[in-house]
N, C-alpha and C positions, 0 to 999 in steps of 0.2 A: 478545467477541472482535473485533468490527469496529472498535472504537475504535483498534486498532493500524493500521488502513488510513489512510494519510496522503495528502493531495493531492500528486501527483507532477508535475503540469504547471506550466510557467512558473516554474521555479526556476533560480537561478544558483548553483552549477553544475547542469546538468540531472540528472534522475534516472538512477541507475545501473541496470544489469541486475539487480543484487542487490536493490535497493530495489523494483523492479517485481516480482521473483519473491517477495519477502517479502509484498507486498500481495496477490499472487495466492494465496499459501498461506493467508493469513488469509481471503480471500474463499471459497476452496474449503472451508476448515474450517467457516465459517459456514453455507454451503449444505448441506454434508453432515451437520453436527452432530457430526463427529468431530474430536478434536484429533489423534489418531493412529489411522489406520484399522486394521482387522483384516488379517491376512494375505490373507484372501479378497478384500478391497476395496483392498488396497494399490496394485495395478497401475492400477486405474481412478482412484484418488485421485491418483496421481502423474501420470497422463496428463492429468487435468483441470488440474492445476497448470501443466503445460507449455503446454497450449492457452490457458489464461487469461493466462499470462505473454506468450505470443506476441501474443494479441489486444490486451492492454493496451499492449505495446510499440508495436504498429502505431498504436493510437489516439493515444498520447502523441506519437509522431513526426508524425502527420498534423494535429494541432491547430495552429491559428494564433491569434495574438492581437496586439493593438496595445499592450497593457499592458506596462509595464516588468517584467522578471523580478523575482520576489521573492527576498529574501536569506534563506537557510536559517537563519542565526544569529539574525536579527531574528524570524523566525517561531517558532523554538524558544524564544526568550526570552518571546515573547507566550504561547505554550502553557504554559510553566512558570508564568507569572504567573496565567493562568486556573486552572491546577491548584491553586496555592497558595490563591487566593481561594475556589475550590470546596470544598477539603478542610480549610480552616483551622478550628480549633475555635471 
């Protein structure tokens, strides 16, 4: 599950709210062990996602670096190349 959580800091263009929320959802899924919570746990699950999203957004907004922003397309191409090398027969 956690392989879907991607680095969101120092990219051009910056991470969107949707990307931060998706990473938060994956994090909460990993912590809880649920892909989809039961009705009894749904409210707690959704609240956790909202809280993690807010905390992650604050973290990303407060970080500073002197490094040049990374290009999303270049990083995606590198990830594809790693995947091909990893799963090639």
